[in-house]
C-alpha positions, 0 to 999 in steps of 0.5 A, a space after each residue: 764088264 765081266 762079273 767077279 765070283 768068289 768062294 764066299 759068294 758061291 756058298 751064299 743062298 741066292 734069290 732072283 726072279 726067274 720069269 720075265 719082268 712085267 705083269 703076268 699071271 704067275 711069277 716064279 722066284 728061285 732060291 738056291 743054297 744050303 739055307 734055301 729051304 729054311 729061308 723060305 720056311 721062315 716066311 711060309 705058312 702051311 707045312 713045315 718045308 724042312 720036313 717035306 720030301 724033295 720034288 714036292 709041291 706045297 700050297 700056303 702063304 708068304 707072310 711078313 709077320 702078320 701081313 699076308 703078302 701072297 698065296 703061293 705054291 712052293 716047289 722043293 728040290 733037295 740037294 743034290 737032285 736039283 739044277 744047281 745040285 744045291 737045295 733049290 726052292 721055286 715059289 710061284 706067286 701071282 705075277 704082280 711086280 709089287 708082290 714079286 719084289 716084296 717077296 724077294 726083299 723078304 727073302 733077302 731080309 732073312 739071309 739070302 742075297 740077290 743072284 748075279 746074272 747067270 749065277 744059278 747056271 754057274 753053280 750048276 757048272 761048278 758043282 759038276 751038273 753041267 760042263 761049260 759048253 752045256 751051260 752056254 747052251 742053256 743061254 742059247 736055248 732060252 734065246 732060241 727063236 726057231 725049231 732048228 735053233 732049239 734043236 741045236 741048243 738041246 743037242 749041245 745041252 745034252 752033251 753032244 758037243 762036249 762028248 766029241 771034244 772030250 774024246 779028242 782031248 783024251 786021245 791027246 792026253 794019253 799021248 802027252 803023258 808019254 811025251 812028258 814021261 820021256 822028260 823024266 828020263 832025259 839023260 837016258 835018251 829013251 822014247 816012249 811016244 812013237 813019233 810016227 804014231 803021234 803024227 797019225 794021231 794029230 792028223 786024225 784029230 785035225 780032220 775032226 777039228 776041221 769038220 767042227 770048225 767048218 760046221 760053225 758057218 751052219 751053226 751060226 746060221 741056225 742060231 742067228 738066222 741065215 743072212 739072205 740078200 735079195 738083189 738085182 737091177 732096178 724093176 727086177 721085182 725084188 720088193 714084189 718077191 720079198 712081199 710074196 715070200 712074206 705073204 704081206 705088203 712089206 715093201 713099197 712096189 712101184 714101176 719107177 726105177 730106183 724106188 728102194 733107196 735103203 735096205 729093208 730087213 724081215 725074218 721068215 721061218 722056213 721049216 723051223 729055220 729063220 732066214 733074215 731077208 734083206 731087200 736092197 736097192 737096185 744095182 745100176 749106175 746111180 742117178 743121184 747121191 741118195 741112190 748111190 748110197 743105197 747101191 753101196 749098202 746093197 754091195 755091203 749087205 751082199 758081202 755080209 750075207 750067206 745067200 744071195 737071191 739074184 732076181 732078174 727080169 726075163 724080158 729085159 736081161 740076157 743070159 750074158 748080162 746076168 752072168 756079168 752081174 753075178 761075176 761082179 757080185 760073187 763072194 767066196 762062200 756066198 751061195 747064190 739062187 737065181 730067180 728068173 722073174 716075170 715068167 708070166 710075161 715071157 713063158 717061153 724063156 728057158 731058165 737053163 739058158 742062165 746056167 753058169 759056173 757060178 750058178 748051177 741049173 738046180 739053183 735057178 727058180 722060175 717065178 712070177 712074184 706078182 702072181 706068187 708063182 713058184 714062191 713055195 718052191 723058192 722057199 724049199 730051195 732056200 732051205 735046201 741051199 742053206 741047211 738041209 743036208 747038214 741038218 739031216 746029218 748026225 754030226 756035231 755042229 758048232 754054234 758058239 763063237 768062243 768054241 769056234 775060236 778055241 778050236 781054231 787055236 787048237 788046230 794051230 797048236 796041233 800044226 805046231 806039233 807036226 812042225 816040231 816033229 818034222 824039225 825033230 825039236 826037243 821033247 820039252 818043246 813038243 810037250 809045250 805045243 801039246 799042252 797048248 792044244 789041250 788047254 784050248 780044247 779044255 776051255 771049251 768044256 771047262 776043264 781049263 777056266 779062269 775067273 775072267 772067262 767065267 765072268 764074261 760067259 755068265 754075265 750074258 745070262 739073264 738074272 734068275 738063270 
């Protein structure tokens, strides 16, 4: 459910715990608003906080009347030099849940109110400290669980994505103003906006939009982990390979065909990128109903994955049989790595024999999973196939589904602009399509917002951020 904000709410002084719930050495309570320093000073014994400089630390106690609640360190950030651009106070207490709740309750009794989810960052956005895409990157930064996700969130929080969108939008605004100007001289049949120049501009914008839209697959993988399925026929060594990649005995290994009946999912970090590995049931004509369900889950997992590691036994399967399996399993956009397993038992096998139009030779890895042979090479190949080239580039990467959808809508609106020019539609209709493209681009950075949009975005933040 989206949160509702009003101007009255946003003029209040808010308070919340900014560190995780539970027992810890330290807990930090944050206040923001014009009365933040005064409220804290009213219960703080030590220096007069109202007379202290910004960006300073002060030791003292928090007291409720004569009762000392805790010894604390208070950090002051005076407006506008703070995260929210308001007066901000951060109180470092001992991490007892009882103490933290007592101090928060005391601040509320002195005039603060409990902050809503994401309200500190919402204020940073509304006060011009961050644009909307940067604000959303704050949530991604908090949730990042790998080096690449952290790097991407930092890039977006510093405005890399925003500046790209702003540049596109400004070009379109410049032309839109000329089209709008024509409407004021409708009876004089004048044309300020050269239609051919407009076509060239829209086509240029579409090339850039297309690159951003296509980058979403990569950005989503970085943010949420690369979905990677390990599949193959029974006894190909899939579970042994999973254990070798993880370097632990996670999956049950047996010579009995059909041992794996359900999917097993684990996460491995390769060069700062998380890969969500799914070990699946062997693909064959099932011997019973339970195995049939397992095989169906395998197919479903492949359809949802970014990478398929197809494992085959070099003793049992011919190149023709491998190619037949791959033809059945390939999906549009699915990247496939072929693992020729059990090479220790048949060292004369030439992996290049298994090359096909589906899997090039450079994506075939010789291995002996049980002996951990070439496992590190396989990890390198996983990283290379999924991300390496894109991560080395300086181009902007989209990782937010809301941004992705807005870019798609902008692209469609620009298609309508081109169609309108071709059909020689009126200036009014042309201006309408341009305004639609501008609006969709504006929702990304926050030039165009609604209360529901802000509520939906910031309700997904943690309280205290």
